[in-house]
TORBA-585225 format. One record per residue (C-alpha): residue in one letter; x, y, z. Coordinates in steps of 0.001 Angstrom, whole numbers, padded with zeros to 6 digits, always signed. Layout:
AXYZ...
This chain:
M+127334+002341-104387S+130079+004076-106822Q+130689+008268-106175P+130886+010498-109122T+133955+011963-110443P+134522+015744-110077E+134069+015959-113891L+130936+014331-113307Q+129864+016732-110438Q+130761+019522-112298R+128651+018648-115261A+125636+018047-113051E+126081+021747-111663Q+126542+023377-115215L+123295+021268-116265R+121729+022381-113159Q+122789+026123-113950Q+121874+026013-117585L+118190+024794-117009Q+117553+026999-114211K+118354+030058-116442A+116520+028544-119303S+113318+028237-116965Y+114056+031546-115742A+113883+032966-119510Y+110816+031112-120212Y+108486+031283-117328A+109391+034334-115633L+110685+036838-118715D+108405+035263-121184N+111493+035440-123647P+112588+031739-124186T+116482+031254-124757M+116396+027125-125424E+114486+025282-127912D+112176+022756-126347A+113964+019663-127784V+117270+020761-126172Y+115850+021738-122816D+114396+018144-122826R+117789+016522-123847L+119604+018234-121082Y+117032+017578-118457R+117259+014015-119548E+121165+014504-119053L+120712+015665-115794Q+117940+012791-114384D+120022+010029-115650L+123174+011386-113731E+121064+011579-110725Q+119754+008405-111022Q+123182+006889-111372Y+124834+009087-108639P+121835+010048-106129S+124288+012181-104163L+124429+014799-107097I+120741+015103-106370S+120197+018879-104854P+117046+020675-103557D+117502+023261-106298S+117841+020778-109009P+114896+020871-111823T+114220+017310-111477Q+112986+017698-107862R+110061+020007-109058V+107719+016802-109250G+107554+014594-105812E+108463+010549-106177R+105263+009730-104472P+102036+010978-103196A+102341+012772-099676T+100179+011259-096775A+098615+014398-095576F+099421+018051-095143V+100695+019721-092003S+099715+023067-090571V+102572+025407-090015Q+103246+029224-088720H+104008+031801-091012K+106939+033924-090278I+105037+037022-091624S+101415+037147-091262L+099070+037227-094778Y+096656+039816-094236S+093304+040265-096589L+092653+043162-098494E+089697+045529-097767N+087861+046062-101035A+086460+048923-102778F+083734+048756-105031N+083994+052065-107230L+086252+054705-107270A+084438+056988-104529E+085221+054166-102069F+088744+054190-103140A+089132+058205-102455T+087477+057376-098824W+090245+054847-098329Q+093157+057561-099290E+091339+059897-097013R+091349+057773-094392W+094897+056536-094481Q+096127+060216-094824R+094565+060875-091837V+095789+057944-089975G+099072+058799-090990S+099311+062549-091023G+101776+062677-088027G+104469+061019-090278E+104841+060837-094000A+101285+061294-094914N+101928+063867-097852I+104806+061331-099247A+102796+060549-102309Q+101944+064168-102803R+105098+065677-102001N+107776+062723-104064P+105057+060710-105834V+107564+058721-108343S+111202+059265-106993G+113188+056683-105277S+111673+058055-102180G+108986+055729-102341G+106371+057889-103076G+103017+057704-104841Y+101094+054475-105227V+101879+050864-106828C+098937+049028-109168E+098821+045909-109803L+096147+043444-111399K+094653+041447-108634I+094877+038119-109744D+091886+035642-109229G+094137+032474-107834S+095132+031016-104208A+097658+032911-101912L+100942+031118-101313A+103807+031738-098650L+107251+031069-099792S+110030+030582-097688Y+114202+030489-098654E+117179+030159-096514N+120773+031090-098102G+118983+031305-101635L+116904+028051-101561L+113464+027454-101027V+112411+025414-097990R+108747+025490-097724G+105771+026786-099486A+102513+027027-097496T+099086+027895-098367R+097508+031336-096835G+095071+029166-094487D+094004+031924-091818G+096737+034178-092838T+098535+033240-089237T+098560+029303-089735G+098630+027501-093212E+099458+024159-094656E+102775+023074-095806I+102842+022272-099614T+106374+022625-100288Q+106122+019378-102525N+103696+020759-104906V+104884+024670-104905K+108008+022640-106553T+106055+021783-109452I+105324+025193-110373R+107917+026235-112548S+107512+030183-112431I+108600+029841-108951P+112585+029171-108168L+113699+026393-106454R+117333+028877-106356L+117260+032267-106151N+118978+033857-108950L+121398+035967-106871D+125026+035677-106452N+124840+036347-102466P+121357+035693-101445P+120083+036790-098281P+119928+034251-094717W+116277+034424-095223V+113489+035576-097582E+109922+035710-097299V+107928+035948-100524R+104145+036032-101067G+102257+035959-104417E+099083+034072-106214A+099045+030941-107718F+096825+030567-110929L+095689+028564-113729A+095466+030050-117426L+092199+030261-118964D+093196+027968-121590V+094152+025192-119055F+091532+025534-116795A+089266+024780-119878Q+091238+022064-120928I+091298+020502-117052N+087366+020632-116869Q+087230+019056-120502E+089265+016184-119226R+087408+016006-116349E+084250+015989-118179K+085332+013137-119939I+086037+010811-117277G+082679+011912-115487E+084353+013869-112413Y+082681+017247-111517L+083892+020325-112959F+085789+022825-111369A+083621+026153-111038N+086260+028655-111798P+089961+028833-112118R+090239+029786-108491N+088619+026852-107253A+090836+025008-109629A+094078+026253-108467A+093170+025855-104750G+092125+022609-105140T+095352+021631-107234L+097419+022922-104690R+095916+020541-101818Q+096343+017296-104266L+098370+014724-102243D+100143+013263-105392S+102758+016348-106821R+102529+014612-109898K+098929+015762-110739V+099961+019036-109472A+102630+019262-112322D+100238+017833-114663R+098222+020817-114002R+100576+023446-114817L+100047+026057-112353D+101635+029473-112297F+102692+032050-110256F+103156+035724-110011A+105080+037105-106938Y+103782+040523-105266T+105219+040790-101829L+109026+040720-100351H+109990+040557-097116L+113715+040371-095998P+115989+041295-092982E+115522+044873-092108E+118673+045820-093401L+118521+044488-096833Q+114637+045344-097165P+114210+048255-100128A+112417+051159-099104S+109570+050972-101728Q+106965+048044-103180W+108331+048895-106632E+111628+048223-105936C+110452+044864-104132L+109075+044002-107711Q+111879+044466-109070W+114144+042431-106827L+112004+039675-107015Q+112036+039891-110645Q+115607+040188-110655A+115905+037093-108075G+114114+034695-110691F+110165+035490-110066R+107373+035805-112217V+106247+039839-111439N+102971+040608-113286P+104159+042708-116148N+100752+045178-115894R+101749+047224-113325D+102235+050728-112786L+103816+053380-110344C+101119+056042-110111P+101726+059568-108340S+098187+060345-107550L+094454+059092-107606T+094378+060651-111118E+096667+058138-112706V+095124+055236-110361K+091988+055988-111925A+093353+055823-115335F+094823+052150-114493Y+091719+051061-113295D+089690+052215-116126R+092127+050849-118754W+092145+047446-117698E+088708+047226-117198T+088210+046836-120729E+091827+045180-121633R+091307+042466-119059E+089114+040892-121342H+092043+039921-123251L+094635+038468-120613P+095137+034694-120247Y+094264+034698-116601M+091387+035805-114644T+091678+039616-112810D+088706+040750-110857G+090207+044124-109969V+093182+046260-109220V+095547+045903-105784V+096606+049575-104557K+099373+049494-102205I+101362+052879-101022N+104782+052718-102540S+106590+053863-099579L+107191+050856-097097P+108164+052998-094093L+104819+054734-094728Q+103285+051193-094782K+105267+050292-091676Q+103644+053703-089861L+100267+053157-090948G+100216+049540-090229F+097025+047417-089913T+093252+047373-088461Q+091755+044305-087094K+091434+042489-090642F+093136+044651-093256P+096457+046829-093804R+095971+050135-093857W+097987+050520-097037A+096627+048476-099159V+093064+048329-101012A+091983+045887-103588L+089983+048610-106009K+087294+045717-107851Y+085630+045741-111275P+081897+045562-111125A+080480+042275-110818E+079666+040477-113666E+075814+040771-114957L+073787+038664-116880P+069750+038487-117950T+067725+036166-116680I+063820+035219-116167L+061867+035824-113064E+060001+032872-112328A+058590+033466-108883V+059504+035298-105811T+059061+033429-102470V+059434+035280-098656Q+061863+033921-096016V+061428+034731-092477G+064688+034799-090598R+065763+034768-086816T+065068+038435-086480G+061715+038201-088002A+062693+039841-091178L+060941+039096-093867T+063167+038539-096862P+061673+038269-100634V+063932+036164-102958A+063800+035895-106292E+063317+032402-108247L+065266+032923-111570K+065866+030597-114510P+068780+029205-114014V+071966+031150-115411Q+075794+030564-114995L+077617+033771-113380A+081005+034312-112258G+081570+030528-112779T+078320+029299-110411T+075018+028371-111659V+072469+030707-109883S+068839+030028-109546R+067959+032369-106653A+068953+035718-105737T+067993+038328-102978L+065917+041003-103514H+066786+042662-099944N+063452+044369-098888S+060265+046092-099564D+061848+049441-100522R+064028+047530-102925L+060911+045567-104304D+059056+048804-104729E+062424+050434-106707L+062443+047400-109019D+058884+046826-109766L+058671+043588-110053H+056290+041276-112143I+056609+037791-112449G+057890+036799-116056D+060157+039903-116010T+063556+039635-117827V+066119+040941-114895I+069469+041420-114411V+071489+039508-111762R+074739+039986-110412K+076928+038257-107559A+076954+041203-105002G+080964+041112-103822E+080928+038272-106228I+079341+036122-103512I+075745+036723-103232P+073215+036823-106454E+071167+039961-106273V+068712+041555-108730V+069936+044757-110008R+067393+046099-112279V+064319+045020-114458L+063830+045457-118250P+060061+046391-118058E+060150+046451-121871L+060543+042873-122368R+057574+042286-119842P+055056+039565-120970E+051230+041042-120768N+049306+040875-118117A+052509+039647-115917P+051099+040082-112246R+053106+042515-110109F+054745+041069-106900Q+053523+042556-103147M+054772+041699-100005P+052515+039491-097985S+050719+041665-095107H+050884+038395-092656C+053697+036591-091897P+053734+033030-094306E+055101+031358-091209C+052428+032152-088676G+049878+034046-090111S+050686+037348-087854T+050384+040643-089086V+053514+042096-090083V+054771+045239-089338K+057266+047639-090617P+059047+050067-088320A+059396+053736-089370D+063266+053624-089075E+063531+050558-091569A+063348+049087-094710V+062298+046003-093240I+059077+044134-092916R+059126+041716-089420C+057061+039610-087772I+056781+040422-084182N+055611+037294-082881T+058454+035604-080678S+056649+032368-081034C+056760+032443-084883P+058516+029078-085766A+060597+030631-088212I+062101+032902-085685L+062991+029749-083134R+064037+027677-086176G+066308+030710-087119S+067434+031033-083579L+068177+027445-083054I+070034+026897-086064H+072389+030201-085647W+072917+029129-081842A+074294+025553-083407S+076356+027121-086368R+080024+026804-086200K+081014+030055-084986A+078528+029987-082103L+078069+026693-079978D+079143+024638-082628I+076450+021749-082068N+077400+018792-084392G+074485+016908-085817L+071958+019897-085109G+071055+020854-088623E+068283+022530-090609K+066172+019320-090694L+066341+018343-087406V+065771+021733-086411Q+062665+021902-087787Q+061361+018460-086446M+062089+019872-082974V+059947+022938-083845D+057030+021108-085217R+056875+018596-082538H+057017+021477-079898L+060409+019787-078395V+061994+023241-078061K+060693+026667-077532S+063869+028220-077223V+067680+027418-077249A+067576+026672-073374D+065385+024012-074294L+068269+022274-075887Y+069871+021050-072755S+066503+019722-071260L+066225+017195-074062T+066491+013686-073305V+067157+010528-075714A+064000+009124-075281E+062293+012482-076968L+064990+012498-079557M+063967+009116-080728T+060433+010269-081342L+062074+012262-084587E+062751+010760-087845R+065830+008865-088779M+066859+009337-085027G+067687+005987-083333Q+069240+005671-079987K+072624+006147-080951S+072188+009234-083030A+070055+010503-079947E+072816+009742-077462K+075331+011345-079861L+073379+014623-080386I+072624+015038-076485A+076725+014511-075665A+077033+017479-078617I+074826+019765-076938A+076176+018911-073330S+080004+019414-075024S+078625+022899-076138K+078392+024149-072872T+082247+024505-072568Q+082076+026849-075470P+083449+030186-074193W+081927+033015-073130A+082227+035403-076923R+080556+032220-078741V+077962+032184-076275L+077160+035814-076863Y+077321+035483-080727G+074858+032721-080205L+072338+034669-078647G+071610+036179-082303I+071626+040020-080777R+071081+042073-083879H+074211+043822-085462V+076779+041671-083171G+078724+039274-085588S+081553+037045-084271V+083873+039708-084400N+081989+042052-082017A+080919+039307-080057Q+084723+038787-079442V+085668+042362-078795L+082490+042670-076762A+083220+039264-074252E+087350+040971-074035K+085581+043924-072747F+082772+042900-070699R+084431+039839-068621D+080831+038366-068025I+077403+038865-069048E+076165+040625-065738A+078632+043615-066702L+077482+043659-070179A+073854+043828-069205A+074316+046319-066430A+076480+048541-069162T+075166+051634-070580P+074633+052318-074290L+077504+054825-073688A+079996+052430-072305I+079356+049423-074776A+079860+052445-077906S+082930+053357-076301V+084622+049964-076795Y+086836+050148-080123G+085089+048871-083003I+081442+048947-081687G+079269+051876-082910S+076096+053454-081408E+073924+051498-083548I+075224+048251-082130A+075312+049477-078261D+071782+050309-078711S+070900+046897-080065V+072601+045370-076846S+071361+047571-074557Q+067731+047022-075509W+068481+043122-075929F+069018+042972-072279Q+065863+044995-071195V+063882+042346-072940S+062329+040208-069839A+062200+036992-072064N+065926+037594-072896Q+066276+037718-068968T+064598+034842-068315L+066817+032908-071087I+069808+033850-069735D+068883+032611-066442R+068184+029451-068201L+071576+029385-069592K+073218+029860-066171T+071293+027084-064489A+072273+024828-067709G+075851+025530-067125L+076654+027600-070008Q+079782+029631-070170L+078958+033291-069418A+082021+034635-068189T+085587+034656-069169A+087561+032007-067714L+090538+033373-065534E+093704+032521-067196T+095677+032012-064225S+093014+030038-062578T+094497+026853-060980E+090823+025052-060597Q+090177+021528-062142P+088318+021765-065385Q+084533+021125-064890A+083189+017997-066022I+080231+017895-068261S+078333+014850-069102G+082092+012803-068721I+083321+015466-071056T+086142+017570-069554T+087493+021202-071003T+091019+019614-070986L+089960+017032-073786P+092688+017547-076773L+090098+017207-079378L+087046+018553-077940G+084692+020212-080550Q+086708+018846-083221T+084651+016620-086140F+086621+013675-088177V+086034+011532-090919I+087819+008614-091450T+088911+007206-095149G+091067+004344-096187T+093201+001780-094355L+094859+003248-091267P+098454+001399-090784T+097843+000022-087118M+094150+000538-086152T+090835-000323-087566R+088479+002696-088172E+086514+001475-085210A+089515+001934-082928A+090169+005427-084452K+086888+006524-083717A+086940+005233-080166K+090151+007056-079659I+088725+010558-081155E+085849+010364-079030Q+087791+009092-076129G+089733+012637-076917G+086331+014628-077044G+086015+014790-080725K+083399+013600-083073V+083378+011029-086029T+081105+011542-088849G+080419+009712-091951S+080277+012369-094834V+082538+015062-095065S+081028+018498-095043K+082210+021885-094454K+081416+021623-090574T+084160+018783-090698N+087539+019849-089136Y+089856+017126-090380L+090026+013917-092641L+091903+010905-091282V+093338+009365-094167G+094341+006010-094809E+095614+003609-097860D+093381+003978-100548A+091334+006506-099738G+088440+007203-102049S+085975+009799-103008K+085889+011450-099424L+089676+012944-100216E+088661+014468-103119K+085892+016243-101800A+087816+017401-098498Q+090366+018682-100853A+087766+020804-102816L+086485+021936-099437G+090162+022802-098095I+089561+020515-095375P+092918+019509-093655C+094094+015867-094352I+096093+014032-091848S+098006+010682-091026E+097379+008122-088273A+100580+009571-086874E+099466+013189-086918L+096184+011983-085298W+098134+010944-082186E+100183+014122-082341L+096789+016056-081969I+095714+013827-079047D+099174+013950-077267N+099212+017828-077638
C-alpha cells in the first residue's frame, strides 16, 4: 500500500483543524462560521484521503466519530475519580438548611468565604447551573486526546462507551489547547433536545417500536446502543460541568473550571450565574422556574455549587453526596384527573396504605393510574370522595401522590371514603398507635404481612433469591407451605411441585436458589429481616459495627444510636425487635438453617463452606444471566451449563433482576430490553473472564 506524500499529510492535518474549528463554533459556541455545504465538502475530502491512505487516520479525526461496526458488548471500567450523586432540596427552605449545614461543617476553615469575598477571583459565592435531565458521562483525555468515555454506573464503576461518545459532536475528540495537560477528567450530561426526542418517538411509532417515556430515558438507552451509527443518528448533545486536572493545574474555583472547559472546546450551558449569596441564588432559581419552559431541552432544577474548590475539598463528602453541592429542584409537574376508587394495601409491617385508583393520566413522561394516599391522617386532610377531581404529582419525580382535591367539581352524592376498621386481608381489628399516623394490622399471622416479609427477604438487596416472586409467594402462603422466612429453608422439591406451573426442574432450581442464599453476608440478612427503619445502607452500617447478630441483639438503644448515621428512632426499633420472642425463635431457626449471621473474618484460612454443592468461592454466585443470539464457540445449552457450574443462574427473559445478558450474533429483542433497562451486555469471551476471575 502506497504512503501519502508530505503534501497529502499536510492537507489532511489542515482539513482536520478546519473541521474541528467549525464544529467547535457550531456545537460549543452556537456561532457557525462555515456553511453546511462547505463543511460537507471538506469532510468528504478528508474521508476520501483517509480511505485511500489509512495511515492518515488519527483518533481525533472528525471521521472517527461514528464507529465502523457495532460493538459486541460493553466492558466495566473503574472511574479514576468517582461520580457522586447530588442531595436534593425541594424548596428554598431546604436549600437554606443545606447552606447552614455546610457552613457549620466548614466553620474551621473557609466557611465564611462566600460572605467575605463573594464574586472575586478567590472563588467565593455559589455557581448556579441548570440541572439537565439527561445521562451523566465521564470523559478521560490524555495529552489532549479523548481516550475513554464511560457511563456513570454506580459512581465508582461504569461502562466504557467511547465509540458512542465519539458520535456526540459537542464533545471534542482533541482539546482545543496548545499545551494540553497530561490528563484531564471531565464530567457532564448527555441529553436529547426536545425536538429530536419528539422526532425519535415519531419514527419509533411508525415502525411499531415502544416509545421512550422521556428524553432522559431515551438518552440513556441511546448511549448503550451497540451500533454507534444508531447513536449518531439520534444526535445527542452534551454540556460539560465538572473538571479534574493535575493538582498543580487545577483552577481555584468552579467558575474558572467552566471557563477552562469552554476554552478547551466543550459546550458549557450558557444559562449559569455566579451568585454572591442566597438572595441571588433565589433570584436565579425563580427566574428559570418559568423561563425553562422555553428551553430546547428538559431541566428539572438548579445545581448549586460552592464556587471555591479549596472549600469544596475541605467540606468533602457524606456517605452519598458532596457537602458542597445540592440540586435545588422545581416543584413536580401536577395534573388533574378523576378518583375512580380507593383500595387499601397491607404491607409487611402491617401498615394499611390507601391507594388512589385514578383515571390514567400522562405525568412527567409516564402513565399514572395509581397514587399513594399515605395514611388515614392524610385522607382526613383531603376529605376524599369517590368521583372527585384530584391533582396528582410525582413526589421527588418518582412516586405519584394526590396533592389536593377540587371539591367544587365533586359530583352530587359522591360517597366519602373511610378507612376500614378491619384488616382487608385477615379480618382482624386494626389499631392506630397513639404516636403514629398509620393504621396497622397487628395479627402476626396475617397473610399480607407474611407475603410482604417473604418478598422482602427474597428481594435483590436482601437475600436475592432468584425465582421467588410475588405470584409464587402468594401460592406458598395460600397453601400454608410457609409461615415465616425460616420455613423456606425446609421446603422440598415435592412440596413445590404441588404449586401451579411448578415442575420438577423449576422446583429444583428454586431449592438451589434458596440454598445459595445462605451464603449472603450478614448485612444482607439483617436487611432481609425487615426491621422497621432499617434500610440496606443502615443494615450495612450496623453490620460493620456489630460483627454478629448476638452483639446487635445484646446492644442497648444508646449503644446502637452511637453508631454514625443511626438515630434514636432506628436504635429503638432495632432493640425492640430483638425483644420479641417470635423474632428470637426466628433467629434460632435461621442459625440452624446455616444463614450468615456474623461478618466473616477477612484473614480466615478456612475452606469455604459447601452448601448443597455450592461454595462461596464460585465466581458467578448470586448472578443471574440471560442468553441471546448465536455464540461463537458454544451452544446455549453449553453456556448455560458453564454459568450454572460457576454458581450463576440462567433465566429465559430479561428483567430488572438480570445481572448480565450474554450476547451472540443475531441477537433479538432481549438485547433491546436489556439496553433499555441498563443491564450489562457481555460477549462469550467476557463470560470466560468473569469465570476465570
